[in-house]
N, C-alpha and C positions, 0 to 999 in steps of 0.2 A: 609185616613183622609177623613172627611166627615162635610160639615157645616150645623149648625141648623139653620134650615130655617120656615117659618109660617107652610110649609108642611111635613118637617122632622124633629122629635123630636132628641134632644140630649141625650147621655145616651146609645147609641146600641152598644152591645159587642157579640163577640161569645166567650169570656173569660170565663174559667171553672176553679176552683181546686178541686182535691180530695186526701184526706189523707188518708191512710189506718195505723193505728196504733195495730191492733189486732194481735197477735199471728198466724202464718198460720193453726198450728193445730186446734185451737179455730175458727177460721174464715172457716176451710175446716167443721168442725163438724156444725156449723150455717147453712153453706150452704145446706149441705147434709142432714141432720137431721132435721132443721127448715123450712127455705126457699123453698126447693124444694120438700117438702112434704105437704108444707102449713099448717103448725103448728104454735100455738101460743108460740113463747118460752121466754116470758119474764122473768124478773127478775133471769137471769142466769142458767135456763135451758137449757140443749144440747139437749134433746130428745133422750139421748143414755145412760140414768141412771148417769148422773152426769150433775154436774151443777157447775157453776163460785162460787170461794169464794169469800167473801166480800160483797155478795149480801144481799138485804134485803127482806124481805116478800113481797108479791105483796098486793095490797088492795083489790081485789075482785070486784074493782069498773068499771063498763063497761061503758066508755065514749060513750056520744049520736056520733052517724054517721051522719056527716053534710054533703051535697050536694052529698049524696050516695057514699061516699068516694073518690071523684073525685080529692080532693085537692085542691079546690076552694071555 
């Protein structure tokens, strides 16, 4: 426990949650073929000749990179 003071703000926590809902074979394909190969596999493309079903065509729109892609 901690006490909120003028020198120590409240809301501090090391808590985090992660939930994986991907089928193991699909997750392995995404990691192996997309993430590790640094490929853009959006819109269901698995970079192995297959794609996920029920996806829609991509927009082809490249969003602007903000802050050099650093996430802030």
